[in-house]
N, C-alpha and C positions, 0 to 999 in steps of 0.2 A: 262437561256439565254433569254434576252429580245428581243423584236421584231426588234429593229433597228440593234442589233448585228447579228441576224439571217439573216436579209435582206442584210447586208453588206457582210456576209460570202457567201450567195448564189450568190451575184453579182460577187464574186471573183472566181467563178467556171470557169475553162478554159476547153473547150471541145476539145479533140484531135479527129478531124473529121474522120480520117482513122480508129482509134480503135472503134469509135462509130458506124461506118458503119459495120465493121466486127462483132461487138457485136450484132447489130440488126439482121444481117443475121444469126449469130450463134444461137441466142435465138429463132428466128422464126423457123429455121430448127429443133432445138431440141424440141421445144414445139409441132410443127406439127408432129414430129415422135412419141412423147409420146401420143398425142391425137389420131393419126391414130392407134397406137397399141392398145389403150384402146377401141376405137370404133369398131375395127375389131377383137376383142378378140385374138390379136396376142401378147402374153405375152413377147415373146423374143424381139420383136421390142420395146415395151414399156419400158422394163427393160434395154435394151442396150442403149436406148436414154436418160435415166435418168441422167447419169453422165455428159452429155453435158450441162444440164440446169444450174447447179451451176458454171460450167466453163464459160459459157456465161455471167452469172451475174458477175463473177470475172473480165471478160474482160470489162464489162460496168464500173465497179468500177475503173479499171485502166485508162479507157478512160476519165473518169471525174476526174479531179484533181484540187486541190485548188492552186491558185497562192500564193506563199509565197515569197514576194520580198526579205526578209532578207536572204533566202537561195541562191539567185542568186548573191547577191552582194559579192564582195571580202572582206575578213576580214582584220585585221591589218597586216597579214602576206603577203599580196599581192594576186595575182591570183594563182590558182592551175593549 
């Protein structure tokens, strides 16, 4: 992928602000819980907070989506 294609693709990123805010809050709470558990030798807190970290990253990925104009336009069959 050359540089101009990459820049064009990055410019087409559409951010869903509601999901991005929820993802930022989720990732900060999950990371804080893991760090707190590690720093205070609380294994239960650290291990129980670990599943929330990938879930928050998944929420970030859903919040960042690429605009694909061909998916929004109606095809030859009309609108759905």
